[in-house]
C-alpha positions in Angstrom: 0.0 0.0 0.0 1.4 3.4 -0.9 2.3 5.9 1.8 -0.3 8.4 0.5 -3.1 5.8 0.6 -2.1 4.8 4.1 -2.2 8.5 5.3 -5.3 9.7 3.4 -7.0 6.4 2.7 -8.5 5.2 -0.6 -11.9 6.5 -1.7 -13.0 2.9 -2.5 -11.9 -0.5 -1.2 -12.0 -2.5 -4.4 -11.0 -5.8 -2.7 -13.7 -5.4 -0.1 -16.3 -4.6 -2.8 -15.4 -7.6 -4.9 -15.4 -10.0 -1.9 -18.7 -8.6 -0.6 -20.4 -8.9 -4.0 -19.1 -12.4 -4.6 -20.3 -13.6 -1.2 -23.8 -11.9 -1.6 -24.5 -13.4 -5.0 -23.2 -16.8 -3.9 -25.7 -17.1 -1.1 -28.7 -15.7 -2.8 -31.2 -18.6 -3.2 -32.8 -17.1 -6.3 -29.6 -17.1 -8.3 -28.5 -20.3 -10.0 -24.9 -20.9 -11.0 -23.1 -17.8 -9.8 -19.7 -19.4 -10.5 -20.2 -18.2 -14.1 -20.2 -14.5 -12.9 -16.9 -12.7 -12.7 -16.8 -9.6 -10.5 -14.1 -7.0 -10.8 -13.7 -3.5 -9.3 -11.4 -0.7 -10.2 -11.6 2.7 -8.4 -15.1 1.9 -7.2 -16.5 0.8 -10.6 -17.8 -2.7 -10.2 -18.0 -4.7 -13.4 -20.0 -7.9 -13.9 -19.1 -10.3 -16.7 -20.1 -13.8 -17.5 -23.3 -15.7 -18.1 -26.7 -16.0 -16.4 -29.7 -18.2 -17.3 -32.3 -15.5 -17.7 -33.0 -11.7 -17.9 -34.7 -12.1 -14.5 -31.5 -13.5 -13.0 -29.4 -10.7 -14.6 -31.7 -8.1 -12.9 -31.7 -10.1 -9.7 -27.9 -10.1 -9.5 -27.8 -6.4 -9.9 -30.5 -5.9 -7.3 -28.7 -8.1 -4.7 -25.5 -6.2 -5.2 -27.0 -2.8 -4.7 -28.9 -3.9 -1.6 -25.9 -5.6 -0.1 -23.5 -2.8 -0.7 -26.0 -0.2 0.6 -26.7 -2.3 3.7 -23.0 -2.8 4.3 -22.5 1.0 3.8 -19.7 0.3 1.2 -19.1 3.2 -1.2 -18.9 2.5 -4.9 -19.1 4.7 -7.9 -20.9 2.6 -10.5 -22.1 -0.9 -11.2 -21.6 -2.0 -14.9 -23.6 -5.1 -15.8 -22.2 -6.9 -18.8 -23.8 -10.2 -17.9 -25.0 -12.3 -20.9 -28.2 -14.3 -20.9 -27.3 -17.7 -22.2 
């Protein structure tokens, strides 16, 4: 970690965002195979890539993430959903 980040802190904790999102979608009973979803975060921009089974599942994934991050009071800038329905 850089000295400036240690002193002033980072605006976003990308590692925490990714781990929280991955855990939230993994335990949601309405989402099927979440191992096909890849979560990344850079400077607070969370990006979802991979495949889901339906448009409803794609929307549910995004909803679960927003609810979880807001409940955990984790700051993020944007959620970019590139999930493909297959």
